[in-house]
Every structure is written in C-alpha cells, then in structure tokens.
C-alpha positions in Angstrom: 0.0 0.0 0.0 1.3 3.4 -0.9 1.4 5.7 2.2 -1.4 8.2 2.2 -0.9 11.7 3.6 -3.9 13.3 5.3 -3.5 17.0 5.7 -5.7 20.1 5.7 -5.8 22.1 2.5 -3.3 24.9 2.1 -5.9 27.6 2.5 -6.8 26.4 6.0 -3.2 27.0 7.1 -3.4 30.5 5.7 -6.6 31.1 7.7 -5.0 29.9 10.9 -2.0 32.1 10.2 -4.2 35.1 9.6 -6.1 34.4 12.8 -2.9 34.3 14.7 -1.7 37.6 13.2 -4.9 39.3 14.1 -4.7 38.0 17.7 -1.0 39.0 18.0 -1.8 42.5 16.8 -4.7 42.7 19.3 -2.3 41.5 22.0 0.3 44.1 21.1 -2.4 46.8 21.1 -3.6 45.8 24.6 0.0 45.6 26.0 0.9 49.0 24.5 -2.2 50.5 26.0 -0.7 49.8 29.4 2.0 52.3 28.6 -0.5 55.2 28.9 0.1 56.9 32.3 -3.6 57.3 33.0 -4.4 53.6 32.7 -5.0 52.0 36.1 -5.0 48.3 35.3 -1.6 48.0 33.6 -1.0 44.4 34.8 -4.4 43.3 33.5 -3.8 44.8 30.1 -0.3 43.3 29.8 -1.6 39.9 30.8 -4.5 40.0 28.4 -2.2 41.1 25.7 0.2 38.2 26.3 -2.7 35.8 26.3 -4.1 37.2 23.0 -0.7 37.0 21.4 0.5 33.6 22.7 -2.4 31.2 23.0 -3.9 31.5 19.5 -0.4 31.6 18.0 0.3 28.2 19.7 -2.9 26.8 18.4 -2.2 28.1 14.8 1.3 26.6 14.9 0.0 23.2 16.2 -2.6 23.1 13.4 -0.1 24.3 10.8 2.4 21.6 11.6 0.2 18.5 12.2 0.6 15.8 9.6 -1.0 12.4 9.4 0.4 9.6 7.3 -1.2 6.1 6.9 0.9 3.2 5.7 0.2 -0.6 5.8 0.5 -1.1 9.5 1.1 2.3 11.2 -0.6 5.6 11.8 2.1 8.3 11.8 1.1 11.6 13.5 3.7 14.3 13.3 3.3 17.5 15.3 5.5 20.6 15.6 7.9 19.2 18.2 6.6 15.7 18.6 5.6 12.6 16.7 3.7 9.4 17.4 3.6 6.1 15.7 0.5 4.1 16.4 0.2 0.5 15.1 -3.1 -0.2 13.4 -4.0 -3.2 15.7 -3.5 -1.0 18.9 -6.2 1.6 17.8 -9.3 1.1 19.9 -11.4 4.2 19.0 -11.4 7.1 16.6 -13.6 10.0 17.8 -15.0 12.8 15.7 -13.2 15.7 17.5 -10.0 14.4 16.0 -9.0 12.0 18.8 -7.4 8.6 18.2 -7.4 6.3 21.3 -5.0 3.4 21.4 -3.4 0.9 23.8 0.0 2.4 24.8 3.2 0.5 25.4 2.3 -0.2 29.0 -1.2 -1.4 28.3 -2.7 2.0 29.4 -5.1 3.7 27.0 -3.6 6.8 25.4 -5.1 9.5 23.2 -3.5 11.5 20.4 -5.1 14.5 18.8 -4.7 14.8 15.1 -5.8 18.4 14.9 -6.4 21.5 16.9 -9.3 23.1 15.0 -11.8 20.2 15.3 -14.8 20.7 17.4 -18.1 18.9 17.5 -20.5 20.9 15.3 -22.6 20.7 12.2 -21.2 19.1 9.0 -22.3 21.9 6.7 -20.0 24.3 4.9 -22.0 27.4 5.7 -19.3 28.9 7.9 -15.6 29.3 7.6 -15.2 27.1 10.7 -17.3 24.4 9.0 -15.1 24.5 5.9 -12.0 24.3 8.1 -13.4 21.2 9.8 -14.4 19.3 6.7 -10.9 18.0 5.6 -10.3 16.8 9.2 -13.7 15.1 9.4 -12.9 13.3 6.2 -9.5 12.3 7.6 -11.1 11.0 10.8 -13.5 8.9 8.7 -10.6 7.6 6.6 -8.6 6.7 9.7 -11.6 5.0 11.3 -12.1 2.8 8.1 -8.4 2.1 7.8 -8.1 0.9 11.4 -11.4 -1.1 11.2 -12.9 0.4 14.4 -16.6 1.0 14.6 -16.9 2.7 18.0 -17.0 6.5 18.0 -18.5 9.2 20.1 
C-alpha cells in the first residue's frame, strides 16, 4: 500500500496564520495601551495582551504543523515538536473531534489529537469554521475505516 498523507488544504493553514496575526496585533495593542500613564489596570492589560498574542499563536502553529500519514501497519502523526507512531492493531477508537485512542506500550489507553481546530458541530459548509473542519472530518473517517474500528463518540 502506498502511504497516504492526510492534511488540511493549504488555505486552512493560511486562515490559521491570519487568525494568529490578528490575535497577535490585538495583544500588542492591549499591551501597548498599558504604557498610557492614565491607565490604572496595567497588569491586566499586559496579561490580556500576552494571552491574546501567545495562546492563538500556539494553536495556529499546532494546526499548521500537524501531519498524518497512513501506511500498511502504522498511523504516523507528526506535530511541531513531537511525533507518534500508532500500530493499526493498537487503535481502539477514533472519535469525531480528532482523537485517536490506542493501547499504549504499558497497556494503558492513550489518546493522540490529530488536529487543533476540530470541534463537535454541524457538518455543513455554511461557515468558515465548518469549511475548516471538513478535511479533518474526512481524515477522521478515513482513519476509522483504515483501522477497522466502529466505536465512536
């Protein structure tokens, strides 16, 4: 079997990057507002600015770098600084929000997330968020069929 790469389309990466840039600019604006001498809540503005700049950026990076490859016997999930190889016969469940549950090396169930943007929601393409979810929903279905698991939440 030829290895199959499951990945979001290139435009979804651009949307994630644009969302991160917007949040980073908002964070910089909030943090710079704390420089005004008349502002009383400097610490709150700086903390809010840092949260706006860092948290969505981390999510965008995680979504941008996640790659999933299926070969004959193994599911390869590669993140930004991590990777996981899950044998097909160890997979016990594949859930719709992008979770793959499997039996770990020590016999303890473990879960790996294949994406950051997935959330339970409608399958329609009427919103940008729905269009972002669609490739990952298709990937989740393909992994479920490849692994031969029928249980899902």
